[in-house]
NUKOLMAR-771112 format. One record per residue (C-alpha): residue number from 1; residue in one letter; chain; x, y, z. Coordinates in Angstrom, 3 decimals, padded with zeros to 6 digits. Layout:
<rec><n>NUM</n><res>a</res><chain>A</chain><u>X</u><v>Y</v><w>Z</w></rec>
...
END
This chain:
<rec><n>1</n><res>x</res><chain>A</chain><u>040.106</u><v>-038.753</v><w>-000.306</w></rec>
<rec><n>2</n><res>x</res><chain>A</chain><u>043.792</u><v>-038.081</v><w>-000.330</w></rec>
<rec><n>3</n><res>x</res><chain>A</chain><u>045.895</u><v>-039.307</v><w>002.398</w></rec>
<rec><n>4</n><res>x</res><chain>A</chain><u>048.295</u><v>-037.063</v><w>004.532</w></rec>
<rec><n>5</n><res>x</res><chain>A</chain><u>051.021</u><v>-039.508</v><w>004.933</w></rec>
<rec><n>6</n><res>x</res><chain>A</chain><u>052.991</u><v>-038.228</v><w>002.045</w></rec>
<rec><n>7</n><res>x</res><chain>A</chain><u>053.194</u><v>-035.041</v><w>003.712</w></rec>
<rec><n>8</n><res>x</res><chain>A</chain><u>054.714</u><v>-036.292</v><w>007.180</w></rec>
<rec><n>9</n><res>x</res><chain>A</chain><u>057.346</u><v>-038.040</v><w>005.199</w></rec>
<rec><n>10</n><res>x</res><chain>A</chain><u>057.982</u><v>-034.818</v><w>003.363</w></rec>
<rec><n>11</n><res>x</res><chain>A</chain><u>058.242</u><v>-033.021</v><w>006.666</w></rec>
<rec><n>12</n><res>x</res><chain>A</chain><u>060.728</u><v>-035.852</v><w>008.166</w></rec>
<rec><n>13</n><res>x</res><chain>A</chain><u>062.779</u><v>-035.737</v><w>005.046</w></rec>
<rec><n>14</n><res>x</res><chain>A</chain><u>062.864</u><v>-031.512</v><w>005.733</w></rec>
<rec><n>15</n><res>x</res><chain>A</chain><u>063.885</u><v>-032.404</v><w>009.389</w></rec>
<rec><n>16</n><res>x</res><chain>A</chain><u>066.857</u><v>-034.757</v><w>008.325</w></rec>
<rec><n>17</n><res>x</res><chain>A</chain><u>068.176</u><v>-032.203</v><w>006.091</w></rec>
<rec><n>18</n><res>x</res><chain>A</chain><u>068.305</u><v>-029.713</v><w>008.586</w></rec>
<rec><n>19</n><res>x</res><chain>A</chain><u>069.915</u><v>-031.816</v><w>010.835</w></rec>
<rec><n>20</n><res>x</res><chain>A</chain><u>072.431</u><v>-032.818</v><w>008.464</w></rec>
<rec><n>21</n><res>x</res><chain>A</chain><u>073.114</u><v>-028.975</v><w>008.078</w></rec>
<rec><n>22</n><res>x</res><chain>A</chain><u>073.485</u><v>-028.275</v><w>011.512</w></rec>
<rec><n>23</n><res>x</res><chain>A</chain><u>075.926</u><v>-031.219</v><w>011.924</w></rec>
<rec><n>24</n><res>x</res><chain>A</chain><u>077.836</u><v>-030.103</v><w>008.765</w></rec>
<rec><n>25</n><res>x</res><chain>A</chain><u>077.949</u><v>-026.398</v><w>009.651</w></rec>
<rec><n>26</n><res>x</res><chain>A</chain><u>079.006</u><v>-027.580</v><w>013.415</w></rec>
<rec><n>27</n><res>x</res><chain>A</chain><u>081.821</u><v>-029.663</v><w>012.392</w></rec>
<rec><n>28</n><res>x</res><chain>A</chain><u>083.332</u><v>-027.221</v><w>009.749</w></rec>
<rec><n>29</n><res>x</res><chain>A</chain><u>083.053</u><v>-024.249</v><w>012.829</w></rec>
<rec><n>30</n><res>x</res><chain>A</chain><u>084.878</u><v>-026.949</v><w>015.082</w></rec>
<rec><n>31</n><res>x</res><chain>A</chain><u>087.275</u><v>-027.626</v><w>012.436</w></rec>
<rec><n>32</n><res>x</res><chain>A</chain><u>088.065</u><v>-024.082</v><w>012.130</w></rec>
<rec><n>33</n><res>x</res><chain>A</chain><u>088.535</u><v>-023.289</v><w>015.707</w></rec>
<rec><n>34</n><res>x</res><chain>A</chain><u>090.749</u><v>-026.127</v><w>016.236</w></rec>
<rec><n>35</n><res>x</res><chain>A</chain><u>093.010</u><v>-025.008</v><w>013.577</w></rec>
<rec><n>36</n><res>x</res><chain>A</chain><u>093.027</u><v>-021.674</v><w>014.787</w></rec>
<rec><n>37</n><res>x</res><chain>A</chain><u>093.745</u><v>-022.849</v><w>018.333</w></rec>
<rec><n>38</n><res>x</res><chain>A</chain><u>096.838</u><v>-025.150</v><w>016.813</w></rec>
<rec><n>39</n><res>x</res><chain>A</chain><u>098.191</u><v>-022.260</v><w>014.945</w></rec>
<rec><n>40</n><res>x</res><chain>A</chain><u>098.325</u><v>-019.874</v><w>017.977</w></rec>
<rec><n>41</n><res>x</res><chain>A</chain><u>099.893</u><v>-022.796</v><w>020.009</w></rec>
<rec><n>42</n><res>x</res><chain>A</chain><u>102.125</u><v>-023.068</v><w>017.227</w></rec>
<rec><n>43</n><res>x</res><chain>A</chain><u>103.229</u><v>-019.094</v><w>016.777</w></rec>
<rec><n>44</n><res>x</res><chain>A</chain><u>104.148</u><v>-018.997</v><w>020.135</w></rec>
END
């Protein structure tokens, strides 16, 4: 009989990759927002 534990391990790694992708995109968007805010403040 085949064990299904590796399948669960694969699902966990996919979830981790998704979490990393969400963190990366969130941090990039936050950096862009901060940069735009700083540029707007310095423009005045």
